N, C-alpha and C positions, 0 to 999 in steps of 0.2 A: 504494500500500500504506500503510495506516494503522499507527500505533504505539499500543500500549496505554499509557494515561496512568499506570497503576499499576505495571506490570511493565516497561514500555518494550520489550516484545517486539513483533515485527511481527504485524499482524492481516491475514490473507489472506482475500479474498472471491472467490467464483466464482458466476456466474449459474446454474450447474447445481446449486448448493446452496440454492436458494430456490424456493418454490412458492406460488402464490396459491390461496386457498380461500374458499368462500362457505358460510355456514351461518345459517339463520334471518334473512335480510336483512342480515347483516353480512359484510364481506369483510376479509380480512387476509392477510398474507404470512409464511410460515414461512421463517426464514433461519438457515443454519449458516455460521459463520466459523471459521477456524483461528487460534488464539492460539499463537504460537511454532511448535513442531513437532508437538505432540501433545495440545493442549487444544482441545476443540470448544466454541465459544460458540453457544448457541441462543437465539433470541428471536423474538417475534411483532411484526411491524411493522404498527401500526394506530393510529388516532387516536381510537378508541372502545373501550368495554368489550366484550369478545367471549366466546363460549363455544367451547372447543376441542371439535370434533366427531369428528374422525377422525385417528388417528395415522398419519402417512405414514412407515413404517419404511424404505421404499425410498429416500427422500430422505436419511435418516440413514445408511443403508448406502453410498449414493453418496459422501457426504462422507468416510466412513471409507476407502472404496476409493481415492478419488482422492489421499488423503494417506498411503496405505500403513499404515493403522492397524488393519486388520482382525484381525491376529494379536496385537495389543497391548492391555493393559487400557485401556479407554476412560475418559478424563477429560472429564466433561461439566459445563459451567456453564450453567444454564438460567434465563433471565430471564422471569418470569411477570407482568411489568407489563401491565396492561389485560386480564388473563385473570380474568374474574369468575365463570366457570363451566366445568365439565369434564363432558362427557357420560359416561354409563355405559359406552358402547362404548369411549370413549377410555381410561377407567380400566382396563377389561379388557385392552385392547391394551397399555397401559403395563405392567401386571403380567405379561402373557405375554412382553413384550420382555425383562424381567429374568429370569423363571423358565424360559422355554422357547425362548430365542433362542440363536443361535450367537455372538452378541456377548458379549464378556467385559467387564464393567464394573469399572473400578478405583475411581472415586469419582464421585458425582453431587452437585452443589451447586445448590440453588434459591435465588433471591434475588428481591426485589421482589414477594413473595407478597402478593396482595390478601387482605383479611380474609375475603372470601366463600369463598376456596379454601384457607384455612389448614388446616382440619381434613382436607381431602382430601389435601393434600401431607403433612401429619403422618402420616396413615394409610399412605401409600405409604412414607414413611421408616421406619415401624415394622415393616412386613411384609416388607421385603426381607431376604435372608440377612444374618447378622451380619458376615460377612467383607467386605461391600460397604458402605462408608460412604455414606449418603444423608443429606445435611445441609441445613439451612435457614439462610440468612444474610440480613442486612437489605439489603445493597446489593452492587453489583458489586465494589467494592474488597475487602470482607470475603470474598466468594465466591472471587475469584481467589487471594487470599492463603491461603485455606484449602486450595485445590488445591496451591499451591506448597509449603505445609507438609507436606501428605500425600506429595508426591513426594520431599521431603527425608527422609521417615521420621519426621517429628515427629507427636506425638499430635493427633488431631482428634476432636471430639465434637459431639454435637447438643444444642441447647438443651433438647430434650425430656428428655434424660437428666439434666439438672441441676435439674429441677423437683422440689424435695423434697415439695411438696404433692400431687403426682400420681405416686406410686410405680408404680402399676399402669396408668398411662395408655398407655404404649407397648404393653404386652401386650394391653390392651383394644382399641386401634386396630388392631393387627396382626391380631387375631382377627376383627374386623369386616371388615377388608379382604380377608382370605383367604376369609371366608364369602360376601361379596357379589361380589367381583371374580373369584375363582377357584372358587367353588362348592364349597369344602372343608367339607362338612357333617359330617365325622367327626373333625375335629381336637379335641384335648383342651384344655379351658380350665382354667387354674389359677385356681380361685376363692380370693379373699381370705378371711380369717376372717369368720365371721358377724357379728362385732362391728364389722367395718370398715364405714365409711360408704358404700363403693363396692360392698359385697357385693350389694345389691338390683339394681344395674345389671349386674354380671357374671352374676348368676343369671338376669336377664331375657334377656340375650344367649344364655345356655346354653339356655334354654327356646325362644328364637327359632330357634336352630340345630336343635333337635329338631322344631319345627313345620315348618321349611323342609325338613328331611329327609323328613318325612311327605308334604309337598306334592310333592316330587320322586318319591317312590314312587307316589303317586296319579297323577301325570303319566305316569310310566313304564308303570303298569298301563293307563292310558287309551290311551297310544300303542300298547301291545301289542294292546289290544282293537281299536283302529282298524286296525292292521296285519293282524290276523287277519280282521277283517270285509272289509278290502280284498282280502286273499288269497282269501277265500271268494267274494267278488263276481267277482274276476278269473277264478277257476276256473269259476264258473257261466257267465260270459260266453264263456270259451273253449269250454266244452262246447256252448253255444248256437251259437257261431260255427262250430264243427266240424260240428254237425248241419245248419246252414244251408248250409255248403259241400257237404256230401253231398247235400242236397236240390237245390241248384243244379246239382250235377254230374248228378244223376238227371234233372232237368228239361232240362238241356242235351242229354242223350242222347235224351230223348223229342222235343225240338224238332228235333234232327238227323234222327231217323227221320221225323218229320212233314215236314220240309223235303225229304228224299229222296223221300218218297211224293208230295208235291205237285209236285216237279220231274218225276217220272215221269208223274204225271197230266197235267201241262201238256204234256209232250212227246207223250203219247198223244192229247190233245185237239187239239194242233196237227196231228198226222198225220191225225186224223179230219176236221179242218176242211179240210185239203188235199184229202182224198178227197171230201168233200161238195162242195167248190168245183169239183173236176174233174168229178164226176158231174153237177152242175148245168149246167156249161158244155157237157158232152156232150149232156145232155138238151135244153138250149135249142137247141143246134145241130141236133139231130135234129128238134125241133119246127119250126124254121124251114125245114128241108128238106122236112118234111111239108107245110107251108103252100105252098111252091113247087110241090110235086107236086099238091096239091089244086087249086091255081090252074090247072094244065094239064089237069085232068080235064074231060071233056065231059059234065057232069051238070046237074041242075036248079040254076038260079042261086041260088035262095033256100037250097037245101040246101047248096050250095057255100059261100055266105056264112056260114051258120051254123057249118059245120065250120071255116072259117078263123077266125071270131071265137072259137070255143072254143079253137083252138090258140093264138091270140094271148093269150087270158086265161091259159092255162097258162104261156106264155112270161113274161108279166108276173109271175105268181106265183113262177116260178123266179128271176126277176131280183130280186124282193123278198127271197127267201130268201138269194140270194147277197150282196146288199147288207147284209142283217142279219148274216150270218156275218162279213163283213169289218168292219162298223162296231161290233161288240160288243167294247167296250174294257173295261179294268179298272174304270173308273168305272161302266160299265153293269152289270158283274157285282156291284160293291159296292151299286149301287142296288137290284138284284133281291134281294140278301141282306137289305138293310135293310127293303125292302118286305115280304118274307116274314116277318121277325121282328115287324114292326109289325102285319101283317094275316095271321096264320097261316091264316085261313079261306079265303084265295084259293088256287085250284088252279093247276096248272102252266100251263094254257091262259090263265087270267086274268092270271097274272103276265106271260106272253109278250105279251098284248094291252096291259097297262100299259106295258111297255117300248116297244112300237111307238108307243103314244100319246105317250110321253115323247120319242121320236125324231121326232115330227111327221109320222108316216104318217097318211094320211087313212083314213076309215072303209072305203071300197071296197077300198083296198090291204090293209088289215088283214084284211078279210073274206076276200079271196083267199088271204092268207098262211095263215090258219087253216082254210080250206076250208069256209066257210059263206057264206050269202047276206048281202047288205047289211042286210036287215031283221033277220036272225038276229043280226048283229053289234050292231045297235041294241038288241036285247033283252038281249044279254049285257052291254052297257055299262050298261044300266038296273039290272040285278041287281048289277053290281060297284059302282055308285054307292051302293046300299043296304048292301052288304056292308062297304064301307069306312066307312060312317056319315056320308056327306055330306048336307048339307041341300039343299033344292030349288034354292037360289040359288048353290050351290057347283058349280064346274066340275071334272069329273074330271081333265081335262088341266091345269087351273090348279093343282090339288092336287098332282098328280104332279110338275109342273115346280117348284113351290115346295119340295117335299120333296127333290128332287135338288139344288136351289140351296142349301138349308140345310146340306147335308152338305159342300158346298164351303167 
């Protein structure tokens, strides 16, 4: 624990009462210490000139709390050495700390004020309430002795009050501070006599206040317009959103109906496929039995062979139908839909032939499947070639295979 060389009172330090800060490439440490039992010492530890950027009131309150000074008038001695600038935010926070804070100030004394900050500090001293002495002293010794005199009930005053050449300086600075830091645009300014050499400056400030007031009104009107436009846009978006929700709800209902219809259709087609497969199996079995019966007949050999061959062709046709029913996948259905959209001039039989070609059935099997001769099948393929618009050197099978592959 250190001892004050002026008052010989103990100086108490605590790591919780200091905080490091960075601003515009500079770094510094804010430090609070306790002098005696109820005087707070505040200084900035740095080796370069800095600008105060942000007031950390929580650090101030922490020092008050830890020393049980929250409910007592605060005595603050503030060292401004190396402080060459104070940001506008800091000025506003400093003013709010005095006017709108739960902290009760007893006396505030600044010392080591750099020339660059003197007017700012004088402005703060001038604008605070009259019952709070806010003073400027040259050094630590003067500052501490001023606080001790105030605690003893002795009169203390500020150097600004003793300047006979600037009678209106305090009021001028106080007005500017309240106008700029607290946005008090309706305060009354006591103008000096028109013959006073300071009258033009006070009048200029009064005019500035009026201009700023008008600017605030313009800003308020602009903000109200922006808010109204925003509210209108928001309302329009909500109406659009609600309309879209209703539309989506309606579409969802339609899709559900279509889904139900498709589900029923698939079930029906599956039943039909089962029926067809069963019928084909029964028909094939019957044809094979017929072939066996014909083989046992005692008839002309050529006639018997012709009858058996005809039955076998019918069996082959039925097997092709059965295989086609089993092999018709979702991909095949999509292929047929795409082919029909691209070539709407193809009829159902031609679409069926295209699918069989795509599934690698040969011309004879396809002819049997559709119930025509091989020569008739070749004629149909020739007409399909022209309908689709293929050149002489283009293969129908190659075109259909390429079309199926491009969809994948």
